[in-house]
TORPA-139834 format. One record per residue (C-alpha): x, y, z; residue number from 1. Coordinates in nm, 2 decimals, always signed. Last residue first. Example, Ala and Ser with C-alpha at 12.3 -4.5 7.8 and 13.67 -1.06 7.14 Angstrom:
NODE       px       py       pz     n
NODE    +1.37    -0.11    +0.71     2
NODE    +1.23    -0.45    +0.78     1
***
This chain:
NODE       px       py       pz     n
NODE   -21.94    +3.37    -5.52   424
NODE   -21.69    +3.19    -5.74   423
NODE   -21.50    +3.05    -5.44   422
NODE   -21.15    +3.10    -5.32   421
NODE   -20.96    +2.92    -5.04   420
NODE   -20.65    +3.10    -4.91   419
NODE   -20.31    +3.01    -5.05   418
NODE   -20.08    +2.78    -4.85   417
NODE   -19.70    +2.78    -4.88   416
NODE   -19.47    +2.49    -4.80   415
NODE   -19.12    +2.39    -4.70   414
NODE   -19.08    +2.02    -4.65   413
NODE   -19.10    +1.81    -4.33   412
NODE   -18.92    +1.47    -4.35   411
NODE   -18.91    +1.44    -3.97   410
NODE   -19.11    +1.69    -3.78   409
NODE   -19.07    +2.05    -3.67   408
NODE   -18.81    +2.16    -3.92   407
NODE   -18.57    +2.45    -3.85   406
NODE   -18.43    +2.56    -4.19   405
NODE   -18.73    +2.41    -4.36   404
NODE   -18.66    +2.10    -4.58   403
NODE   -18.62    +2.16    -4.95   402
NODE   -18.81    +1.98    -5.23   401
NODE   -19.07    +2.26    -5.20   400
NODE   -19.44    +2.22    -5.16   399
NODE   -19.70    +2.47    -5.29   398
NODE   -20.06    +2.44    -5.16   397
NODE   -20.35    +2.57    -5.36   396
NODE   -20.71    +2.65    -5.27   395
NODE   -21.03    +2.60    -5.46   394
NODE   -21.39    +2.64    -5.37   393
NODE   -21.73    +2.47    -5.39   392
NODE   -21.64    +2.29    -5.71   391
NODE   -21.94    +2.14    -5.91   390
NODE   -21.93    +2.39    -6.20   389
NODE   -21.56    +2.37    -6.23   388
NODE   -21.32    +2.63    -6.10   387
NODE   -21.03    +2.71    -6.33   386
NODE   -20.68    +2.62    -6.20   385
NODE   -20.35    +2.80    -6.26   384
NODE   -19.98    +2.76    -6.29   383
NODE   -19.66    +2.96    -6.27   382
NODE   -19.33    +2.81    -6.15   381
NODE   -19.41    +2.48    -6.32   380
NODE   -19.43    +2.15    -6.14   379
NODE   -19.81    +2.14    -6.16   378
NODE   -20.08    +1.93    -6.00   377
NODE   -20.46    +1.94    -6.05   376
NODE   -20.77    +1.80    -5.88   375
NODE   -20.63    +1.72    -5.53   374
NODE   -20.92    +1.64    -5.31   373
NODE   -21.03    +1.82    -4.99   372
NODE   -21.38    +1.68    -4.96   371
NODE   -21.50    +1.45    -5.25   370
NODE   -21.45    +1.13    -5.05   369
NODE   -21.71    +1.26    -4.80   368
NODE   -21.99    +1.20    -5.06   367
NODE   -22.27    +1.45    -5.01   366
NODE   -22.16    +1.64    -5.31   365
NODE   -22.09    +1.99    -5.43   364
NODE   -21.71    +1.92    -5.45   363
NODE   -21.42    +2.02    -5.23   362
NODE   -21.12    +2.15    -5.40   361
NODE   -20.74    +2.13    -5.39   360
NODE   -20.49    +2.26    -5.64   359
NODE   -20.14    +2.11    -5.58   358
NODE   -19.83    +2.30    -5.67   357
NODE   -19.51    +2.10    -5.67   356
NODE   -19.17    +2.27    -5.65   355
NODE   -18.80    +2.21    -5.72   354
NODE   -18.54    +2.37    -5.51   353
NODE   -18.17    +2.49    -5.53   352
NODE   -18.25    +2.81    -5.73   351
NODE   -18.50    +2.91    -5.47   350
NODE   -18.81    +3.01    -5.66   349
NODE   -19.06    +3.30    -5.64   348
NODE   -19.36    +3.10    -5.73   347
NODE   -19.66    +3.22    -5.92   346
NODE   -20.01    +3.09    -5.84   345
NODE   -20.32    +3.16    -6.05   344
NODE   -20.68    +3.08    -5.93   343
NODE   -20.94    +3.10    -6.20   342
NODE   -21.32    +3.17    -6.18   341
NODE   -21.27    +3.37    -6.50   340
NODE   -21.47    +3.67    -6.38   339
NODE   -21.39    +3.59    -6.02   338
NODE   -21.02    +3.61    -6.10   337
NODE   -20.81    +3.48    -5.81   336
NODE   -20.45    +3.60    -5.80   335
NODE   -20.15    +3.48    -5.59   334
NODE   -19.81    +3.64    -5.67   333
NODE   -19.44    +3.60    -5.63   332
NODE   -19.48    +3.32    -5.38   331
NODE   -19.22    +3.24    -5.12   330
NODE   -19.19    +2.89    -4.98   329
NODE   -19.06    +2.85    -4.62   328
NODE   -19.33    +2.76    -4.37   327
NODE   -19.58    +2.99    -4.54   326
NODE   -19.92    +3.14    -4.53   325
NODE   -20.09    +3.35    -4.80   324
NODE   -20.26    +3.69    -4.79   323
NODE   -20.53    +3.90    -4.96   322
NODE   -20.82    +3.71    -4.81   321
NODE   -21.03    +4.02    -4.77   320
NODE   -21.01    +4.00    -4.39   319
NODE   -20.63    +3.97    -4.44   318
NODE   -20.62    +4.29    -4.63   317
NODE   -20.82    +4.48    -4.36   316
NODE   -20.58    +4.34    -4.10   315
NODE   -20.27    +4.46    -4.28   314
NODE   -20.42    +4.80    -4.35   313
NODE   -20.53    +4.85    -3.99   312
NODE   -20.20    +4.72    -3.83   311
NODE   -20.00    +4.95    -4.05   310
NODE   -19.75    +4.87    -4.33   309
NODE   -19.92    +5.03    -4.62   308
NODE   -20.01    +4.92    -4.98   307
NODE   -20.12    +4.57    -4.88   306
NODE   -20.06    +4.21    -4.97   305
NODE   -20.00    +4.00    -4.66   304
NODE   -19.74    +3.72    -4.63   303
NODE   -19.81    +3.51    -4.32   302
NODE   -19.55    +3.33    -4.11   301
NODE   -19.43    +2.99    -3.98   300
NODE   -19.10    +2.85    -3.86   299
NODE   -18.89    +3.16    -3.79   298
NODE   -18.90    +3.17    -3.41   297
NODE   -18.86    +2.85    -3.20   296
NODE   -19.10    +2.63    -3.01   295
NODE   -18.89    +2.38    -2.82   294
NODE   -18.55    +2.23    -2.81   293
NODE   -18.28    +2.47    -2.68   292
NODE   -18.14    +2.73    -2.91   291
NODE   -18.18    +3.04    -2.71   290
NODE   -18.52    +3.19    -2.83   289
NODE   -18.78    +2.95    -2.70   288
NODE   -19.15    +3.06    -2.68   287
NODE   -19.26    +3.10    -3.04   286
NODE   -19.61    +3.03    -3.15   285
NODE   -19.45    +3.04    -3.49   284
NODE   -19.75    +3.11    -3.71   283
NODE   -19.92    +3.01    -4.03   282
NODE   -20.27    +3.15    -4.11   281
NODE   -20.57    +2.97    -4.27   280
NODE   -20.89    +3.14    -4.39   279
NODE   -21.24    +2.99    -4.32   278
NODE   -21.49    +3.05    -4.60   277
NODE   -21.81    +3.25    -4.53   276
NODE   -22.13    +3.06    -4.45   275
NODE   -22.38    +2.89    -4.68   274
NODE   -22.44    +2.65    -4.39   273
NODE   -22.43    +2.30    -4.55   272
NODE   -22.22    +2.32    -4.86   271
NODE   -22.01    +2.64    -4.78   270
NODE   -21.95    +2.60    -4.41   269
NODE   -21.95    +2.22    -4.40   268
NODE   -21.70    +2.20    -4.69   267
NODE   -21.49    +2.47    -4.53   266
NODE   -21.47    +2.28    -4.20   265
NODE   -21.37    +1.95    -4.38   264
NODE   -21.12    +2.14    -4.59   263
NODE   -20.95    +2.30    -4.29   262
NODE   -20.96    +1.97    -4.09   261
NODE   -20.76    +1.81    -4.37   260
NODE   -20.50    +2.08    -4.32   259
NODE   -20.50    +2.03    -3.94   258
NODE   -20.43    +1.65    -3.95   257
NODE   -20.72    +1.41    -3.89   256
NODE   -20.75    +1.25    -3.55   255
NODE   -20.77    +0.88    -3.44   254
NODE   -20.46    +0.74    -3.61   253
NODE   -20.27    +1.06    -3.54   252
NODE   -20.29    +1.43    -3.63   251
NODE   -20.03    +1.60    -3.85   250
NODE   -20.02    +1.93    -3.66   249
NODE   -20.02    +1.76    -3.32   248
NODE   -19.96    +2.09    -3.13   247
NODE   -19.65    +1.99    -2.94   246
NODE   -19.37    +2.08    -3.19   245
NODE   -19.49    +2.45    -3.19   244
NODE   -19.45    +2.58    -3.55   243
NODE   -19.82    +2.63    -3.61   242
NODE   -19.98    +2.57    -3.95   241
NODE   -20.34    +2.59    -4.06   240
NODE   -20.39    +2.83    -3.77   239
NODE   -20.75    +2.96    -3.78   238
NODE   -20.93    +3.26    -3.93   237
NODE   -21.29    +3.35    -4.01   236
NODE   -21.45    +3.30    -3.67   235
NODE   -21.81    +3.44    -3.71   234
NODE   -21.91    +3.10    -3.84   233
NODE   -21.86    +2.92    -3.52   232
NODE   -22.01    +2.60    -3.65   231
NODE   -21.75    +2.52    -3.91   230
NODE   -21.45    +2.53    -3.68   229
NODE   -21.65    +2.33    -3.42   228
NODE   -21.74    +2.07    -3.68   227
NODE   -21.38    +2.04    -3.79   226
NODE   -21.29    +1.96    -3.43   225
NODE   -21.11    +2.15    -3.16   224
NODE   -20.96    +2.01    -2.85   223
NODE   -20.72    +1.75    -2.98   222
NODE   -20.50    +1.85    -2.69   221
NODE   -20.35    +2.10    -2.94   220
NODE   -20.52    +1.99    -3.26   219
NODE   -20.69    +2.32    -3.31   218
NODE   -20.36    +2.52    -3.29   217
NODE   -20.50    +2.87    -3.24   216
NODE   -20.83    +3.03    -3.35   215
NODE   -20.78    +3.37    -3.50   214
NODE   -20.91    +3.71    -3.41   213
NODE   -20.80    +4.02    -3.61   212
NODE   -20.88    +4.36    -3.47   211
NODE   -20.94    +4.68    -3.67   210
NODE   -21.04    +4.95    -3.42   209
NODE   -21.36    +5.15    -3.39   208
NODE   -21.32    +5.12    -3.02   207
NODE   -21.66    +4.98    -2.94   206
NODE   -21.68    +4.78    -3.26   205
NODE   -21.35    +4.61    -3.22   204
NODE   -21.40    +4.56    -2.85   203
NODE   -21.74    +4.39    -2.92   202
NODE   -21.57    +4.17    -3.19   201
NODE   -21.31    +4.05    -2.94   200
NODE   -21.57    +3.99    -2.67   199
NODE   -21.79    +3.78    -2.92   198
NODE   -21.48    +3.57    -3.01   197
NODE   -21.44    +3.48    -2.65   196
NODE   -21.80    +3.37    -2.61   195
NODE   -21.81    +3.18    -2.94   194
NODE   -21.50    +2.98    -2.88   193
NODE   -21.61    +2.90    -2.53   192
NODE   -21.94    +2.79    -2.66   191
NODE   -21.78    +2.56    -2.91   190
NODE   -21.56    +2.40    -2.65   189
NODE   -21.86    +2.34    -2.43   188
NODE   -21.99    +2.48    -2.10   187
NODE   -21.83    +2.81    -2.17   186
NODE   -21.52    +3.00    -2.09   185
NODE   -21.50    +3.38    -2.01   184
NODE   -21.14    +3.46    -2.10   183
NODE   -21.04    +3.81    -2.00   182
NODE   -20.98    +4.05    -2.29   181
NODE   -20.71    +4.31    -2.22   180
NODE   -20.77    +4.64    -2.39   179
NODE   -20.62    +4.78    -2.71   178
NODE   -20.63    +4.47    -2.93   177
NODE   -20.43    +4.47    -3.25   176
NODE   -20.42    +4.10    -3.29   175
NODE   -20.65    +3.87    -3.09   174
NODE   -20.53    +3.52    -3.06   173
NODE   -20.76    +3.24    -2.95   172
NODE   -20.69    +2.94    -2.73   171
NODE   -20.94    +2.67    -2.62   170
NODE   -20.77    +2.40    -2.42   169
NODE   -20.98    +2.10    -2.32   168
NODE   -21.12    +1.99    -1.99   167
NODE   -21.48    +2.06    -2.09   166
NODE   -21.39    +2.41    -2.17   165
NODE   -21.06    +2.60    -2.16   164
NODE   -20.92    +2.95    -2.20   163
NODE   -20.61    +3.13    -2.31   162
NODE   -20.69    +3.45    -2.49   161
NODE   -20.35    +3.50    -2.66   160
NODE   -20.32    +3.87    -2.67   159
NODE   -20.19    +4.12    -2.92   158
NODE   -20.02    +4.46    -2.95   157
NODE   -19.86    +4.51    -3.30   156
NODE   -19.48    +4.56    -3.35   155
NODE   -19.37    +4.74    -3.67   154
NODE   -19.10    +4.69    -3.93   153
NODE   -19.00    +4.83    -4.26   152
NODE   -19.22    +5.12    -4.38   151
NODE   -19.13    +5.32    -4.07   150
NODE   -18.88    +5.14    -3.86   149
NODE   -18.97    +4.99    -3.51   148
NODE   -18.71    +4.85    -3.27   147
NODE   -18.61    +5.12    -3.03   146
NODE   -18.94    +5.32    -3.05   145
NODE   -19.13    +5.00    -2.96   144
NODE   -18.96    +4.98    -2.62   143
NODE   -19.17    +5.21    -2.41   142
NODE   -19.52    +5.17    -2.56   141
NODE   -19.46    +4.79    -2.57   140
NODE   -19.40    +4.77    -2.20   139
NODE   -19.05    +4.71    -2.05   138
NODE   -19.01    +4.42    -1.81   137
NODE   -18.82    +4.55    -1.50   136
NODE   -18.56    +4.32    -1.36   135
NODE   -18.56    +4.20    -1.00   134
NODE   -18.32    +4.13    -0.72   133
NODE   -18.46    +3.91    -0.44   132
NODE   -18.21    +3.62    -0.47   131
NODE   -17.92    +3.87    -0.47   130
NODE   -17.69    +3.91    -0.77   129
NODE   -17.73    +4.29    -0.75   128
NODE   -17.92    +4.40    -0.44   127
NODE   -18.28    +4.50    -0.51   126
NODE   -18.41    +4.68    -0.81   125
NODE   -18.29    +4.65    -1.17   124
NODE   -18.35    +4.85    -1.49   123
NODE   -18.18    +4.74    -1.82   122
NODE   -18.17    +5.04    -2.06   121
NODE   -17.86    +5.19    -1.90   120
NODE   -17.67    +4.87    -1.94   119
NODE   -17.71    +4.89    -2.32   118
NODE   -17.97    +4.76    -2.56   117
NODE   -17.79    +4.47    -2.74   116
NODE   -17.51    +4.39    -2.50   115
NODE   -17.73    +4.44    -2.20   114
NODE   -17.99    +4.19    -2.33   113
NODE   -17.73    +3.94    -2.44   112
NODE   -17.57    +3.96    -2.09   111
NODE   -17.91    +3.92    -1.93   110
NODE   -17.98    +3.60    -2.12   109
NODE   -17.63    +3.45    -2.07   108
NODE   -17.71    +3.22    -1.78   107
NODE   -18.02    +3.06    -1.94   106
NODE   -18.35    +3.21    -2.04   105
NODE   -18.59    +3.04    -1.81   104
NODE   -18.38    +2.99    -1.50   103
NODE   -18.20    +3.32    -1.56   102
NODE   -18.52    +3.52    -1.58   101
NODE   -18.66    +3.33    -1.28   100
NODE   -18.35    +3.42    -1.07    99
NODE   -18.38    +3.78    -1.19    98
NODE   -18.72    +3.81    -1.04    97
NODE   -18.96    +3.99    -1.27    96
NODE   -19.09    +4.34    -1.24    95
NODE   -19.40    +4.49    -1.41    94
NODE   -19.52    +4.84    -1.45    93
NODE   -19.79    +4.90    -1.71    92
NODE   -19.84    +4.74    -2.05    91
NODE   -19.74    +4.43    -2.23    90
NODE   -20.09    +4.29    -2.27    89
NODE   -20.19    +3.97    -2.08    88
NODE   -20.41    +3.67    -2.11    87
NODE   -20.12    +3.46    -2.25    86
NODE   -19.87    +3.67    -2.44    85
NODE   -19.93    +3.78    -2.80    84
NODE   -19.66    +4.01    -2.94    83
NODE   -19.78    +4.05    -3.30    82
NODE   -19.48    +4.10    -3.53    81
NODE   -19.45    +4.30    -3.85    80
NODE   -19.21    +4.35    -4.14    79
NODE   -18.99    +4.04    -4.10    78
NODE   -18.64    +4.05    -4.25    77
NODE   -18.45    +3.84    -4.00    76
NODE   -18.31    +4.16    -3.84    75
NODE   -18.66    +4.27    -3.75    74
NODE   -18.77    +3.93    -3.62    73
NODE   -18.47    +3.91    -3.39    72
NODE   -18.51    +4.27    -3.28    71
NODE   -18.87    +4.20    -3.18    70
NODE   -18.76    +3.90    -2.97    69
NODE   -18.49    +4.12    -2.79    68
NODE   -18.75    +4.39    -2.74    67
NODE   -18.99    +4.13    -2.59    66
NODE   -18.74    +4.00    -2.34    65
NODE   -18.67    +3.63    -2.36    64
NODE   -18.79    +3.30    -2.23    63
NODE   -19.16    +3.29    -2.33    62
NODE   -19.43    +3.19    -2.07    61
NODE   -19.60    +3.52    -2.00    60
NODE   -19.45    +3.87    -2.00    59
NODE   -19.12    +3.70    -2.05    58
NODE   -19.21    +3.66    -2.42    57
NODE   -19.45    +3.48    -2.64    56
NODE   -19.53    +3.52    -3.01    55
NODE   -19.82    +3.44    -3.25    54
NODE   -19.90    +3.66    -3.54    53
NODE   -19.57    +3.65    -3.73    52
NODE   -19.52    +3.88    -4.03    51
NODE   -19.40    +3.93    -4.39    50
NODE   -19.54    +4.21    -4.60    49
NODE   -19.61    +4.16    -4.97    48
NODE   -19.65    +4.46    -5.19    47
NODE   -19.92    +4.69    -5.33    46
NODE   -19.78    +5.00    -5.49    45
NODE   -19.77    +5.33    -5.30    44
NODE   -20.02    +5.59    -5.42    43
NODE   -19.92    +5.93    -5.30    42
NODE   -19.57    +5.80    -5.21    41
NODE   -19.45    +5.83    -4.85    40
NODE   -19.14    +6.03    -4.85    39
NODE   -18.81    +5.90    -4.71    38
NODE   -18.56    +6.19    -4.64    37
NODE   -18.81    +6.47    -4.67    36
NODE   -18.67    +6.80    -4.53    35
NODE   -18.90    +7.09    -4.58    34
NODE   -18.71    +7.41    -4.64    33
NODE   -18.64    +7.70    -4.41    32
NODE   -18.27    +7.73    -4.51    31
NODE   -18.15    +7.53    -4.21    30
NODE   -18.39    +7.25    -4.30    29
NODE   -18.27    +7.24    -4.66    28
NODE   -17.91    +7.23    -4.54    27
NODE   -18.00    +6.94    -4.31    26
NODE   -18.17    +6.75    -4.60    25
NODE   -17.87    +6.80    -4.83    24
NODE   -17.63    +6.69    -4.56    23
NODE   -17.80    +6.36    -4.51    22
NODE   -18.08    +6.16    -4.35    21
NODE   -18.28    +6.44    -4.20    20
NODE   -18.43    +6.53    -3.87    19
NODE   -18.24    +6.77    -3.64    18
NODE   -17.93    +6.69    -3.43    17
NODE   -17.74    +6.58    -3.73    16
NODE   -17.42    +6.78    -3.71    15
NODE   -17.53    +7.00    -3.99    14
NODE   -17.84    +7.09    -3.80    13
NODE   -17.65    +7.16    -3.48    12
NODE   -17.40    +7.39    -3.66    11
NODE   -17.68    +7.57    -3.85    10
NODE   -17.86    +7.64    -3.52     9
NODE   -17.54    +7.74    -3.34     8
NODE   -17.45    +8.00    -3.61     7
NODE   -17.80    +8.15    -3.59     6
NODE   -17.79    +8.16    -3.21     5
NODE   -17.45    +8.34    -3.22     4
NODE   -17.59    +8.60    -3.47     3
NODE   -17.88    +8.66    -3.24     2
NODE   -17.64    +8.72    -2.95     1
***
C-alpha cells in the first residue's frame, strides 16, 4: 500500500496537480525540494505599473459584471484596477434581475459572461427566461482568484463616495478601503469634501491600512472650484483627467478647464497657505463596456513607480508623487532632482508620433497672469527644466501628435502629465 501511495504521488505531481510550472519543478517537489517557478527577487527593481482608479460595474451603475471588466483590463496590459462603485463595496450576497442586466448590458451580455467564465460560474435563481429570474453578482473576494496574477495584475477594493452639497455633486474615490464609507454631506461643497475625507483618513488610521482618497471630476456639474481644491489641504489628489464625456473637462466660457484649475489650486496652496502640492490622477470613470456611446474603459490611467505590485506599495508611491498620469503617452522616466532643482522627462516614443513637452510653473507673484504659465517647450524625447528662484513649482505635460484610440472630444491628443515638484 505504501508503494502504491508513492507511485500515485509522483504521478499526480508529474501530471500537474501540485504547484510548479514545468517538469523540473514537479520533479523537485517529488524529491522533497522547494519548487520555485517565479521567485520574488530580494531587491526587485523599480518599474512602472499601469492602473485605473475609477471603475463601475453592475454593483452600481455600470453595465457589465466586475470579473468581465477586470478581465478586460488584465488582457489590455493593465497591472491594477480599483473597482469603485457608488457608495458600495462588492461584498456579500447580492442578486440582480436578469431583465435589468439585459436592459443595461444588451442582449449578449450574459452570453459573453458564460462564454468567458463558464455556465457553472453563472448562478441564477427563479425560472429561466422568466421576468423574476435573477443572476448573482459575485463579490471581489470570490472572483479575484480567477483574474489576478502575481506580479502582473491585481484588483483593489474601492468606493466612489457619492455625495452632494448645496445642490451640487461631490464625489470622492477611496482606493483600498475595507469598510463602506457612508457619505455624510455638509452645508457647503467644501464642508462635504472635508467631512468625507475625514472619514477616509479615520478608517486608514483605525485599520492601519494604506488608503488613497482622490477628488473626482471637479467640473462635473461645475461643482468644485480651484478655491475649494486649495482650501481642503488634506486632500492631496484629484482627477486632472477623467474619460467620462459628461464631466466638462475643458470647461466653458464661464468656467476654467480642469488643468487650469490644477495650477490655480496649487498656486493658492503654495503661495498663500504653505500647504502641500495637489497631485493629479487620470482615470476612466468607466461605465459602458459594450461599444455604445458613453464612458468607456481605456481612456485614462496612472503609471506608478514601485518595486512591488501591491495596494500598499502603489499607494505609498503615489503619496510620494512617484507617478504620472496619461491618456495615451508613455514616459520612460520622470525624475526630479531636489539638489539640482531640475525636472527631467524622458518619452518612450511611438514611432508614428511627434511630441511636445511643455514645462509649466506658477510664479511667486500676486499677478494672476503668472499662474500656470509655459516657461519652456521641447520637441526632444528627453528634456529638462531647472526651477528658477521665483518659481513655486514645475510640472510637465507631454502632448503627442496622435489622437487617443477612443477620444472624448474633437481634436483631442494623447497626453501625459507629471506631478508638480517644488524645491522644498
